[in-house]
Every structure is written in structure tokens, then in C-alpha cells.
Phi, psi and omega in degrees: 000134179246148174273116189242118172276120179265098184272127182214160178270127180285348180272103180236167176305334181269359180123208185273349178293155179297145175292155183302333182298328177304308181298318181296317180293318179299315177300320180294321179296318178298315178298332178279357176094014180263169177246092183280145178233096180295138183215112176286141182293120177289171182281336184250141180301314182301321179291325179297310182294317180297320181295320179294313180298322179294320179292331178051056182285154169284326182204154181247131172267108190268103176254012183291129178244355182194169173219130182061031181079008187243111178296338179290347181264006179306315181297328182296321179297316176299324177299320176298319180296322177294322176292330179283342174076023178260129181303142177218153182286158172083204193268158181285170175296325176298311180300318178296322182287314181296313181290333183285338178265105185293339177275314177297323182295323179298322174295328176287322179299321181298317179299325180267016175060038180254140178283140179211160180290137175299151192212166169215153182244137176242134178238172178296325179291324184228068187287348183249002186278130176229123179256145178083192184238107181258142177257122175288150009278159180241156174242125191244128179207164176302144185288325184238354181285152180240190179059029178059034182299125179064022181252129179185197179302330180292346181282346185268115179238146185247347184221166180295317178301317178300318182297312180300319180295318183288320178297314182296322178297315181291322178298327182281326191255339185254350182054044183211155168296165184238135179252130172244121181229152180298134183281125180264111176281139178148204184276145177253118187243137174254126178244108176274126183246125179243104189059242181257018186240133177269127179285167176310134186286145177245153181225145176275122175267115179260004187303332181289347179276337184092167186288328185278339182285142179295129183269087177222157171257082177275185185298320183296319181294333181268330192232335185263095191298336182268357182280156177297323180298319182288316184286336183266003178235148172212152178254126184223170176296136185296147178227157173071024176267136171289160180297325180291321180290324179299311181298325181291320179295313181300315179295324178297315182297314179295315181292327174299316175300317178296320183298323182266011179060034179279139177234174170066277183211147181199164173236127182252123180269126188229139171251136179246116183279184185294345178267009184060038177255121181279133175242131176287121173273310174193161172254131177247094177289150184048057176298165180303132186254011177304145190302335179259007181290165181299320183293313180297320178297317180295317178300319180296320177294332177276005177101008178248099173296170192298308183299309176302327177298315178296321178292327180291319181295320180294313182297319181293322175297316182296313180295323180292322182063234182258015181283166180248039183297139174243178181303000000 
């Protein structure tokens, strides 16, 4: 039996209460014979360190996605855990930081010969600068934010004036740089990677939106249950892939994780165009572990029911200790 600190962010879309995933992971740990101790991340660094030391855990199950309400600081919390020298589940501060920077990660994909949408970065200092040659339409989003923050139909721009308007709005409202990338028309595939193995692929079915509606998984499609976007999309097991394309997608997912120094578990979002070319959209280290989430569903299809999945993540963290092993 291990004493497991379940570290989580108290700031969730529903308010300050713990997300349901905290309860699900805690119950799974109890069923595995461990002693879980839920611990919300405090707003002060001293309180975070003191709380962890007081709990004296053997291992930490890291469900933290942000600090002080800022998702860009997720990697900083992992860095604190590394400095404390306590084993913890999921990805290192380096992997979280590299994958979290959507511009830097694309440069890493290029080094690994992976296709990705051409892009440009806009900052407050240089809001009008565009390097290279981008082809409209473009998809515009915050560079480091996650959970589809500020992503929806308004993210799709077809002209330079539309691009300028959207960029200036995001620079003003998100406190982040802005990424504009070429929009890849085609199928959207989720590749869940557990250690060095790609789980059965999932695909977003957009048919419920109709042909004219933009086929994206924005914030409304993920969280707003009464919206047309939510009701018109569903994620299902991928169908109709040739063996060759499947291997190509799986290779792309593994290499994208290696490029970002991601370990343990991740979800890679991929677009496949009409020529069956996979493009990496982004790597999501430490994806949402709720029992109905895309990652947990894919793992279940791959033979890992929820409780054994939680146990496998915990065991890997314990065996890994403080090493930086990647896939």
C-alpha cells in the first residue's frame, strides 16, 4: 500500500469544487489498495511545498492543470515536484512546457520530419508581424492556452482584416501570444499514447453539424452541452482507415510525443487531409483522465479498464522515480 497525494487544481469550469476526475481517481486508488490523500493546489508556493511535505506521500498522482487560474503555469507545478524529489505521475516540467508552447512544438515537429500546419506568431510587441507565406483560411488561437480556450467559429478567418481583428482581440483578452495556422480540411483523429503504445484511434464525427458548419472541436463542442456544436459532434472509434494510413498516424503520434519529450501518457490531435497526409495539430500531455474522456475511452479499447489504467500510471511513476525517461 502506498500513500498517494492526489494533486489537483481547484479552479474548474464548474467553480472551485474538485472536478469529478479527482473523485474517480481517488476511488480507483482505494480499489487498488492504496491510501489516497486529495490535495488542492494552494495559491501560494510556500503552502504548496508545506502541504506536500506534511502529507509525506510515497508518490504523487498529478492532476494539476493550472496554478492561480493560469494553465500556462502547469509546467511550473511539475517543476516544484521535481525539485522536491517525490515521484509523480504523468509528464515532466520539460514535456509540459515544450508541448504547451504551440509554436515551439511545431519547430520540434519539423526537426522530426513531421507535417504540421504552417503558422505565424503575433505578440503584443509585434501584433502585425507575419513571417513566411500563409495561405488563407487560417485558424487563430492562443499560443499556450489549453482546453480550447477562445476557440470556436470566430477562430476561422479568411482575410487579412479578419485576421487582424481576431489577433488584436486575443492579445487583449487572453494575456498570451497568438498563433495563426493554416486550416487543414479533413478528418480529425485523436491518438492516445500510453507509454510507447498507441491505443485504438478515435475520430471526431462532424456529420451532425451539416456540410456548411465549420468542422472543429472548439470550446462549445467540448463543454457547452446545450450548444449545436456539442450536440452535432461525437467522438467514436475510427473507421475506414487503410492499414498503411493507420501505421502512418501511429508513427506520427509517437514521434510527436518524442519531439516534445513527452513521457507516460498523452493525446495527440491529428488532422488527415484529402491526400491521406497526417498533420500534427498539437500534443496534449497529461490529458483529461475522466472515465468518459477520449483518453480513457481509447485506453479501454486498448485493453486497459479505468482502475488498471490508474494503477499502471501510478506504478510507472514509482518505478521511474526521478528519471527523465521518454518514449
